[in-house]
N, C-alpha and C positions, 0 to 999 in steps of 0.2 A: 453561575458561570455556564457558558454554553460552548460546546465544541461540536461543530458541524464539519466533519472531515470526509472527504472523498477518498476512500481506501480501496484501491483496486486489488482484488485478490488474484495474484499471478500464479500460474501453475508452471514453475520452472522446468519441470520435466518435459514440457511441450514447446519451449521457446528457445530461440537463439538471440544473441546480441551482436549487432554490427557496430564497430567503433570506427568513426570517420574523423578526418581532420580537414579543415578548409585549406586550400592552397594559398600561400602568402600573396601571390600575384593576382588571384581571382577568388574572392570569398564565396562565390556561388559554385565553384568547382570543389568537389570533395575527393579525398584519397582514402581508400579503405586501409585502416591500420590492423584490423583484427576482426575475426568472426568466431564466436564461441557459444557452445550450448550453455544455457544458464545452469544446468545440472553439473557442469564441470567447474563452476566457480566456488570460491570459499563462501562460508555462511557467517552471518553476524546476527545478533538479536538486539531488539530495542524494546522499550516498555511503552506500549500503547494501550493503556488499561487504566481504569479509575484508581488513582492513588489516594483519594480521600474517601472517608466513610460517608455513607448516606444512601439515598434512593436516587436512581438515575433512570432516564428514559433513553433508549437507543432505537434506531430503525435501520433497516437494510433493504435495499432493492437492487435488482440486477441492471446495471447500465450497459449500453453498447457505446464504446468510446472510439473516436479517431483522434490520434495524437500527432503533434509535430515532433520532429527529431528532438531527442533529449539533450540536456546540458547540465553541467555541474552548477548547482545553485550557489551564488555568491562565491565563485571560484577565486581563491587567493592567487595573487600574481605569481608567487613562487611556484605554486602547483601548476599553473598555466605554462611555465617555462620548462618544466621537467618533461623528459620523454615519457610516452605512454608505457604503462607496465600492467599487464593483465592481472598479475597477482594482487593488485590494489583494488580490484573490483570485488564487491561482496554482495551476495543476495541477502536482503534484510528480512528477518522473521520476527513476528510478534504474536502475543496473545491478544485476541480481540474479544471484548465483552465476556460472554460465558463459554467461549470455545474451549474445548478440552485439549486441543493441539495447536501448535503454532501455525500461523498463516503468513504466506509470503506477501509483504507489503511494499516492496520496492528494491532499489539498488543503490549502492554507494560506491564512490571512487575515492580512495585515500581518506575514508571517513567522512566525505562530503556527500550530501544527498544529491541524487540525480533526479531531475524533474523533466517531464514531457509536457509542454504546454498543450492545453486542450484545443482541439480543432473543432470537434462537434461531438454531441452526445445525444443519445435517445434512451429512454427508460422503459422498462417493462411495466405493464399496468398492475404490478403486484408489489406490495411493501409489507414487511413484517416489523411490527413495533414490539418492544419488550420493556417492561419496567423491572428493574433489578435493584437489589440492595447489597451494599458492601459493608461488612462488619468484620474487621480483622480479629476481634475477640471471640467470634462464634466458631463452632466446630467446622462449619462450611462458610467460608468467608464471602462467597458470592452466591446469592440466591435469586433466581428469576421468579418474580412474584406474579407476573401476568404477561400474556403474550396474545397478540391479535394480528391476523393477516388480513390486509385490505386488498381486494381485487376490484379494480375499477371503482364503481360506486357501491359494491357489495362488501360486506364484512363477513369474515369466516373466523370464528373463535377457535383457537387451537390450544391444546395442552402442551406446554413447554416443559421439557425435562431438564 
């Protein structure tokens, strides 16, 4: 099995969210419903972590992204009919790979994932690859076995802790 996910690491303490609704008579005209600092919103957690035992390969690199306005993914009709309620927005946190602390990975509204379609992206010429092992019976359930950072066409072997 292969999971190739683009996970944007958001720093909620540095960002605000604007919530807009299209006008019924003109779908290109938007009305601002709310503006809120992400740090003021409620938090939720999800599991984005290997749930099977075995050896895995992961990689990470820093992208620069431009995104279109966000939408609720597969928004249920009944949710679409309800009035907006700020208390239903949550900042979503997860453990990623061998991270020791939670990482902000997105936002939800009423338990539904919010998605921002990709407009454009560019990548830094640096990628870090890790091979790690998951063994729930071991004293340390996740062990990074090897790590390498690739810069352009050069490789730089690193020691991962």
